[in-house]
N, C-alpha and C positions, 0 to 999 in steps of 0.2 A: 172829634177825637176825645174819648174819655180819659180821664186822669190815670197815669201809670200806677203800679202797685209797688214798685221797687223800694219806694221810701219805707215800706214796713220793715225792711231789712237792714235799714241803716240807722246809725246814730253818730252823727257828726262829732269828731273829736275823740271818739272811742275806738280801740283797736279790737278787731274781731280775732280772737284767739282761735277759736273753733267753730266752724258752720257745719251742722248736721242738716242735711236735706233728705227727706223721706217722701218718695212719690212713685206711683206705678208708670208714669209716662214723663220722659225727659226730653229736652231739646238743647242744642248747643247754644243757641242765642241767649237762653236764660243764664246759663252758666258763665258765659263770656261777660255778660253785664254784671253778674254777682261778683266774679272775680275782679273785674275792674273797679267796681264800687266799694267793696270791702277789703280786698287784698288780705284775706285772712291768712293766718299761720297755717291753718289746716282746713282743707275741705273734705268732708266725709259724706259720700253719697249712698244711699241704700235704696235700691230699684227693684221692682218686682221680678221674680225670677223667670217670669214669661216674657220678659222684655226681648226685643230684637238683639241679635248679635251685634248688629252695627251700633246699638246704644251703648253697649259695654266698650266697643272699640272707640267711640266718640269720647266717652267718659275717661278712658285710659289716656287719651291723647291731649287732655285738657291740660294746659300748663299756665303758669303765672309766677313770675320771678318772686321767690320767698314763700311761695305757698306749696304744701304738700297736699296732693289730691290722692284719696283713697276710695275705693269703690268696692261694695258687696252686694249680694243678692238677698233679698227677703222672701221667705217662702211661707205660704199658707195652704189650706185646702183650696181656696178659690183664688182670688185676686188680692194681693196686698195693695188695698185701695186707699191707704191713709196718706194724707198730704200734710206733713208736719215739718217745721223747720225751726231748728233750735240754734240759737247763737250765744256763745260764751264771749263775753267782753272783758276788756281790761280798760277801766274807766280813766279818765285824765288824772285822777287822784290815786292811781294804781290799784283800786279795789276790783274785785270780781263782780261781774253783773250778768244777767240772763235775760234773753228775749225769746218767747215762744209765738211763731206764727203758724196758724192752722186754717183750715177751710176747704173750699171746693177746688181751688187752683192748683194744677199740676205744675211741674218744674219746667215750664215752657213760656215762650215769649208771648204766646197766644193769651195765656192766663194773666200774665204780669203787665204786658205792654200798655193795657187800657184801650177801650174803644173796639175790642175784638170780642172776647168771651165776656159774659156776664158771671161774675165770680163772687162768692162770698168769702170774706177774711176775717179773722180775729187775731188781734196782737195783744200779747200779754207780757208785762215787765214782771219777771219772776224774781222772788226774794227768797233767801235760804230759810227765813223764819216762817214764811206763810206757804211756800210751794215746794218743800223739801222732797216730797214724793215725785212730782213731776220732773224736777231737776236731776235726781237719781235716776229715773226711768231714761231720761235722754242721755245721761252720762253712761249708763249701761249699754244702750244701743250704740252709742259712739265707740265705746271699748270693744263691742262685738264686731264692729265694722273693721277696726284696726286689727283684731284678731284674726278675722277672715282673710285679711291680706297675708297672713303667715300660714294659711291653711286650715284654721280652725272653724268649727261651726259652733254656734251659741244658741240656745234656746232663751227667748226673752218672754218672761210672763206678763200677762196683761196687769193693768193697774186700774180698777175700776173705781168711777166716781171720786177722783181727786178734785179737790175744791180749789177753784181759781178765785172766786170772790163770793161774797155772800149771795147765795141763790144761784151761783153759776158753778157747775162741776163738769168734768170731762173724764171720758173712759179711754185709756191708752190701751193699744191692743197688744196681743201676744203674736209672735212669729219666730221663725227659725231664720238665723243669719248665717249665710254660708259663702265661701270664696266665690268671686265673679268668674272665675275659671273652673268651677265646680262641674263634675259630670252631671249630665241631666239624670236626676234620680228617680224619675216615674215616667211611665209610658205616656201619661196625660200631657206632662210638661213637655215632652219630647214632640208630641203632635202641635202643642201650643206654639213652639218656636219655628214650626215649619212655615212654608210658603205655599200659596196658591198661584197657579199660572192661568192667565187668560189671553184670548187673542186680542191684540191692541188694535183699536179701531180710532184712528185720528178723527179730528172734526170733519164732517163730510164736506166742509168748505175749503179744506185744505188743498192748495193748488188749483182752485176753481174760481172763476169769476162770477158773480151773481149780477144779473141785469134785472132791476125792478121795473116791472111794466106799470103804466099808469092805468091800465085796464087789463083785465083777464082776457087772454086769447080765446075766441070761441071754438069749440070743438069741431073738427071737420077738416076741410081741405087746406085752410090757412094754417092750422096747427101742424098738419103733416109737412107743409112745405118748410116750416121753421125748423122742425126736427131734422129735415134733410140736410139742413145747413150745419148740423152738429150740435145745436142748442138742445138742451134737456127742459122740459117743462116740469112744473112742480104744482102741488095742489093750490099754492098761494100764486099771487100775480108776480111770478119771478121766473126767469130763465137762468140757466147755468150752463157754463162750458169749461173744460179745462184750458188753462194756459201754458201748461208744461205737460209733455207726454209723460204718463206715468206707466211703470212696469210692476207687475206683481208675480211675474213668473220668472223662469230661469232657475239656475242651480243654486245651491247654497243653502243647506239646511233641510233636512226631511223631517219626519214626524216619528221615527223610530225612537228617539230619545224620550218622548212622551210615555210610550208603553214600557220602556225599560226602566225610567227613574221616577215615575209619578204614579200615584193611586188615585183613581177617581172617587170623589166624595160629593156630598150634597152642595158644598162650596165651590166644586171645581176640582181640576187636577192638583193633587198636593205633593210636595217633596220635602224632605227634611233640610234643616238650615245647613247641615255640613254638606249635603248633595249640592243644593244651590251655590254655596261657596267653592265647591271643587269641580262641579260640572256646569255651572252656569253658563260658560262660554258656548256650550253646544245647544242651549235652548233657543233655537232659531227656527222659525217657520220657513217653508220652502219659499224661494223667491228673493232671498236677501240680497243677490248681486243686482237684481232688477230694481230694488228700492234703493241701493246705493247709487245706481245711475240715475235715478229720479231725482234724488237730492243733489246729485252732481250738477244736472241740468238747471235745477232752481238755482244753485250757488253762481252759475254763470250770470245770472241777472243782477248780482252785485255791481258788475261793470255797467256804467252808465250807457255805453253805446249798445251793449246787449240789451239792456232794458228798454232802450228807445226803439230797437228793432222789434222786440216783443209787443211793446204797446202799439206800434204801427200795425202789426199783424191783426192784434185784437181789434182795433179800430176799422180795419179793413173788413173783418168779418161782421162788425155792426153795421158798416155801410150796406154790406149785402144783405143784412136783415132789414135795413130800412128800405132797400129796393123790393124785397120780397113782400113787405107789408104794404107796398104801394102808397095810394093816396091817403090811406088810413094810418100811416107810419106814426104821424104826429099824435095819434090817440094813444099810442102805446109807448113811445120812446120819448126821452127828453130831446127837445129840438132847439135849434138856434138859427135864426134867420131862414127859417124855412127847410132847413136840413137837419142832420144828426149833430147834437151838442157834443162835439168831439172833446171839448176841454172837460166837460162833465165826466165822460166815460174815460177820458185819459186819466184824469185825477184818481178816479175809482180804481182804475188799473193799478196805478203806482201805489197807492194805499194798501191794497190787498198784497202785492208782491212784498212790500216792506214788512207787513205783518208776518207773512209766511217765512220771510228770510229770518226775522228775529227769533220766530218759533223753532226753526230748524237749526238755529246756532245754540239752543239750549241742549245740554248734554243728556239730560234725561229723556227729553223727546227724541232726540236722535237716536239714542240706544234703543227705545221702545219701537220707533218707526222702522229702524232698520232691522231688528230682531223680529219683528211682527208680534212680540209677546210683552205682556205686562206682569211682572211678578209682584204679588202684594202679599202683606203679612196675613196670617190667620188672624182674624178678630179675636180679641180677648174676651171671650165670653164663658170662661169656665165656671164662673160664679152662677150662671144660669144652667142648673143641672139638667133639666129637660133639653134645652137647645144643644148643650154640649153632648149630652147623651146621645142625641140624634145624628151629630156630626161624627162621633166616635163610631156609632153604629154602621154609618155609611161607609167609613173607611174599612171596617172589618167585613162588610158584605162584599166589597169589591175583592179582598183577598180570598173570600169564599168562593166567588166566581172564577178567579185565576186558578184556584185549586181544581176546578172542574174542566179546565181546558186541557187538551192533550199536550200541549207545549206552551206554556206561559212565557212571555217575554219579560216579566216583571222580575227585576233583581230584588226588589224588597220582598216580594212573595218568597223567592228562594231562601232568603237569609232567615226569614221568620221561620219557615218550615225547618230549616237546618237547625236553627237554635232550639226549637220546641221538640225536636226529634229526640224520643226517649224520656222526655219529662212529662208530655201531656199526650195521651191517646187521642187520635183523631181531632186535633185543635181546630180544623177548618170545617168541620161537620156542621157547626153552628156559630154564627158571627158572635152571639152572646158569650158562648164559651171561649172563643178565641179572645175576645177583650179581657175577660177574666184571666185567662192564661198569661196574657202579656202583663197585665197590672201585677199579677201576683208573682211572677217570676222575672221581672225586669232587671233586678239586681243580683239575680242568682247566677252563679258561675256555671258556665257551659263550655263544650269544646269549641274552640276557635280554629284558625288556620294553624297549619304545622304543628299540630299537637298542643297548642297553647290553651289556657283557660282564661276565659274572660266573662263580665257580666253580659247577660243576654242582651240588655239594651245597648251595650258597646258593639256587639256583633251585628245587630240589626241596624244600628246607625251607620255602620260602614257598608251598607249594602250597594252603594254606588262604586265601590272600590273593587278592582279584580280580585277574586278568590285565589288564594294560595292553597296547594294541595296539602291536606292533612298529613302528618307524619305517620 
C-alpha cells in the first residue's frame, strides 16, 4: 500500500479558516476525511458544471460541526479540469498563512488514499510577499463560490505565468462560477448531464455451480449423456449447472418506456437527468417479478437447513454424473476412496452460495438485477470535439428518424418539435440543422403549457412530464 496524500492538506497546530477545493470529479470519502482532519471554519467546493446531479446532492449533505459547506459550479467550453486546493490558515501565533496543492489528483479517495491511483502533486507554501497574485486569484474564486450561493454568477479571469519559485511558474485558469442549482444553460451541458441505459448482465456464474474437470470430455456419446443430466459444457475443462431455479419471464415492466423517454445514440439509449430522477422507477425490463422470485429462492439458502438440503441435491446430481462417466469417472472428477469426493464438491458449493448471497445483499446489484437495467453517466468527453460531435449528431439523427415516423412514441421529439415550431423552419430535415437550432435557441423564450413563456431548454427538459393544454 502506497503512502496516502492527505498529509499535503494538513499542518498540525494550525487552524484551517477556509478550504477551497476545485475539481471536476468529487467523492464523499475524500470530503469526509478532509472535514475530519482539518475541521475548517468554511469549506468551499467548485465542481465542473457537467457533474452528476448526485454529486451536488452529496456535497449539499456534507456536514461537520462548526464548518460551513458551500458549493458552486464551474463552467468552461469543455471540462473544468483543474485540480486545485487552497487552504487559508490561522497559525499558532495568530497570523495568516496559505497553502496551495495542485496536480493530477481529483477530490476522491482513489486519488488521495495512496496505493490506488498514480498521482502527481505539488504543495506550495504561499506568502503575501512572493505569491500575491496566486493568493488573490484563490480569494476571488472563493468569493465567487460564496456569491453563487446567493444566486450570483461570476467570471474569473485567467492569471498566466504566476511565479511560485525561481524557474517555477503556473497558469491559473479562467472560468464562469455559477450557483449549484442553476438552470442548465446550454444544450450540450444538458446532454452531458444525462444518462445511458443498458441491459444489465450479471456475471454468468451467478446462481451457477462450476465443476472443473481433470480432463476435457471427448465429443460424442459421453458428452451427450452428460448434457442430458442438465450439465452444460464449456470450451474449457468445466461443467456448469444452476443451483437455483431462475426466472426471467413473467409480468412487471415492458419496453414502452424506452421508446417514450429515451433517444437512441451511439452510446446507447439516452435520457435526461430530470427524466431519470422523476421516471426512473419505470425503467424496468420485462420479467421483474420472475427475477424477484429468483432472489427470493436464493435468500432461502441463508437458512442452514435449506442450505444443507440444496447441497445434498447438488451432490446427488454429481453422483449421477459419476455413474454416467462409468469406470473413467476418476479421470474427470475429484475422487476419494474410489468414489466422488463429496467433501471437496460440498465445500465448493457452500463457497459459491455464500458468494452469491453476499452479492445479492448489495443494494446496487439488487436494483440492477431486479430492474434488468444499468443506468450509467454520459462520459465526460466534451473536450474531445470530434467524439462529442459524433455523439450529438447521433442524438439528432434519431430525432430526425422520429420525425419520419407516422406516429412517434418519443415524448422528447414531440417537445422539441413544439418548442422549435415557429422559430425554425423544418428543423428535422437535417440533423446538423437541428443541432444548430437547439444550441442557438436553448435559452430563447418559447410558448409553454397553458400559455406560459419559458426557455426552450426548460420546455424540452420537461419532456417526460404530461403536457397541459395551452390557453
